[in-house]
VEXDREN-2710 file (C-alpha; in Angstrom, 1 decimal):
% VEXDREN-2710
k/r/px/py/pz
1/MET/11.6/-111.7/153.3
2/ALA/15.3/-110.5/153.6
3/GLU/16.4/-107.0/152.8
4/LEU/18.7/-106.7/149.8
5/LYS/20.8/-103.9/151.0
6/TYR/23.4/-104.2/148.2
7/LEU/20.7/-104.0/145.5
8/ARG/18.6/-101.1/146.9
9/SER/19.2/-98.8/143.9
10/TYR/18.1/-101.4/141.3
11/PRO/14.5/-101.7/140.0
12/ASP/12.0/-103.7/142.0
13/HIS/11.6/-106.4/139.4
14/LEU/15.4/-107.2/139.6
15/GLN/15.3/-107.2/143.4
16/GLN/12.2/-109.6/143.2
17/GLN/14.1/-112.0/141.0
18/ILE/17.0/-112.2/143.4
19/LYS/14.6/-112.6/146.4
20/THR/13.0/-115.5/144.6
21/LEU/16.4/-117.1/144.0
22/VAL/17.2/-116.7/147.7
23/ASP/13.8/-118.0/148.9
24/THR/14.0/-121.1/146.6
25/LYS/17.7/-121.7/147.6
26/ARG/18.9/-121.4/144.0
27/LEU/21.1/-118.3/144.2
28/THR/24.2/-120.3/145.0
29/ASP/23.8/-122.5/142.0
30/VAL/23.2/-119.5/139.7
31/LEU/26.4/-117.8/140.9
32/ILE/28.5/-121.0/140.7
33/ASN/27.2/-121.7/137.2
34/LYS/28.1/-118.2/136.0
35/TYR/31.4/-117.9/138.0
36/PRO/32.7/-121.4/138.7
37/THR/36.2/-120.6/139.8
38/THR/38.0/-118.2/142.1
39/HIS/41.1/-116.1/141.4
40/GLY/44.6/-116.8/142.7
41/VAL/45.5/-113.3/143.7
42/LYS/45.7/-113.9/147.5
43/THR/48.6/-111.7/148.8
44/ASN/49.1/-108.0/148.7
45/LYS/52.3/-108.4/146.6
46/ALA/50.3/-110.4/144.0
47/LEU/47.5/-107.9/144.1
48/TYR/49.9/-105.0/143.6
49/ASP/51.5/-106.8/140.6
50/TYR/48.1/-107.7/139.2
51/VAL/46.7/-104.1/139.5
52/ILE/49.9/-102.6/138.0
53/GLU/49.6/-104.9/135.0
54/TYR/46.0/-103.6/134.5
55/LYS/47.1/-100.0/134.9
56/ASN/49.9/-100.4/132.4
57/ARG/47.6/-101.9/129.9
58/TYR/44.9/-99.2/130.1
59/LEU/46.2/-96.1/132.0
60/ARG/49.9/-96.0/131.3
61/GLN/50.0/-92.2/131.4
62/SER/48.1/-91.9/134.7
63/ASN/49.7/-91.1/138.1
64/PRO/51.6/-94.0/139.7
65/LEU/50.1/-96.2/142.5
66/SER/52.3/-96.4/145.6
67/LYS/50.3/-99.0/147.4
68/VAL/47.7/-101.6/146.6
69/ILE/46.5/-103.9/149.4
70/TYR/43.6/-106.0/150.6
71/ASP/42.1/-104.2/153.6
72/ASP/40.1/-106.2/156.2
73/LYS/38.9/-102.9/157.8
74/LEU/36.8/-101.7/154.8
75/ASP/33.1/-101.6/155.4
76/VAL/31.8/-103.4/152.4
77/LEU/28.4/-101.8/152.5
78/HIS/29.7/-98.3/152.3
79/GLN/32.8/-98.9/150.2
80/ALA/31.7/-102.1/148.4
81/LEU/34.2/-101.8/145.6
82/GLY/37.3/-100.8/147.5
83/PHE/38.8/-97.4/148.4
84/HIS/41.1/-95.1/146.5
85/SER/42.9/-92.4/148.4
86/TYR/45.4/-89.7/147.8
87/VAL/47.8/-89.5/150.7
88/SER/49.8/-86.3/151.0
89/ARG/53.1/-86.4/152.8
90/ILE/55.7/-83.7/153.6
91/GLN/59.2/-84.6/152.6
92/GLY/61.6/-81.9/153.5
93/ASN/60.1/-78.7/152.0
94/LYS/58.1/-80.5/149.4
95/LEU/54.5/-81.9/149.5
96/LYS/54.2/-85.2/147.8
97/ALA/50.9/-86.9/147.0
98/LYS/50.7/-90.7/146.6
99/ASN/47.8/-92.8/145.3
100/GLU/46.8/-95.8/147.3
101/MET/44.2/-98.4/146.5
102/ARG/42.6/-100.6/149.2
103/ILE/40.3/-103.5/148.2
104/GLY/38.1/-105.2/150.8
105/ALA/39.6/-108.5/152.1
106/VAL/36.3/-110.2/151.4
107/PHE/37.4/-110.2/147.8
108/LYS/40.5/-112.3/148.4
109/THR/38.2/-115.2/147.6
110/GLY/35.8/-114.9/144.7
111/PRO/35.6/-114.9/141.0
112/VAL/38.4/-113.2/139.0
113/ASP/35.8/-111.2/137.1
114/PHE/34.7/-109.5/140.3
115/LEU/38.3/-108.6/141.3
116/ASN/38.8/-107.2/137.8
117/MET/35.7/-105.1/138.0
118/ILE/36.8/-103.7/141.4
119/ILE/40.3/-102.9/140.0
120/VAL/38.8/-101.2/136.9
121/HIS/36.5/-99.1/139.1
122/GLU/39.3/-98.0/141.4
123/LEU/41.7/-97.4/138.5
124/ALA/39.1/-95.2/136.8
125/HIS/39.4/-92.9/139.8
126/LEU/42.9/-92.1/138.8
127/LYS/41.5/-90.1/135.9
128/GLU/38.0/-89.3/137.1
129/LYS/37.3/-88.5/140.8
130/ASP/33.5/-88.5/140.6
131/HIS/31.1/-91.2/139.4
132/ASN/30.1/-89.3/136.3
133/LYS/29.5/-90.2/132.7
134/ALA/33.2/-90.0/131.8
135/PHE/34.0/-92.3/134.8
136/TYR/31.7/-95.0/133.6
137/LYS/32.8/-94.6/130.0
138/LEU/36.4/-95.3/131.2
139/CYS/35.2/-98.3/133.2
140/VAL/33.5/-99.8/130.2
141/TYR/36.6/-99.1/128.1
142/MET/38.7/-101.2/130.5
143/GLU/36.0/-103.8/131.1
144/PRO/33.2/-103.9/128.4
145/ASN/31.0/-106.0/130.7
146/TYR/31.4/-103.6/133.6
147/HIS/27.7/-102.9/134.4
148/GLN/26.7/-106.5/134.4
149/LEU/29.7/-107.4/136.6
150/GLU/28.8/-104.6/139.0
151/PHE/25.3/-106.0/139.3
152/ASP/26.5/-109.6/139.7
153/LEU/29.0/-108.5/142.3
154/ARG/26.2/-107.0/144.3
155/VAL/24.3/-110.2/144.0
156/TYR/27.4/-112.0/145.2
157/LEU/27.6/-109.7/148.2
158/THR/23.9/-110.4/148.9
159/HIS/24.7/-114.1/148.9
160/LEU/27.5/-113.5/151.4
161/ASP/25.2/-111.5/153.6
162/LEU/22.2/-113.7/153.6
163/ILE/23.5/-117.2/152.9
164/GLY/27.3/-117.2/153.5
165/PRO/30.4/-117.9/151.4
166/ILE/30.2/-119.8/148.2
167/TYR/33.8/-120.9/147.6
END
């Protein structure tokens, strides 16, 4: 039986359900039925515009984002949802901090719901640095179905790992 590395923190009964879907070759159908289409956000420019639209809708008063890109160097297992960083640069005699968001290139193709969940997760880090109660409350404010989408995204990553691409 295959290891479900993206689902390690979930209860055994949920992991068993996914293992059964993998073993009976039904996981692909389940994911396609639930998420039938992919998004059209393929370029870094389109991604930046898409994220800024989200930011302006929910976090208008937060710090600005200087860069939003797909990054093919992200290790999906350790940074599955993307990566948010604060880059400090010296300009003359001033220290300036800029916020950057990197999303794994593996998410260039996939359902729009998963991209939205990743964006919400990374935007929440503009206000809350840690994964605490306030962080998840903010995620749910921006995406009411956040927790289900996070689980489904991990199932999708499991599919990519064990079976291959869907779309």
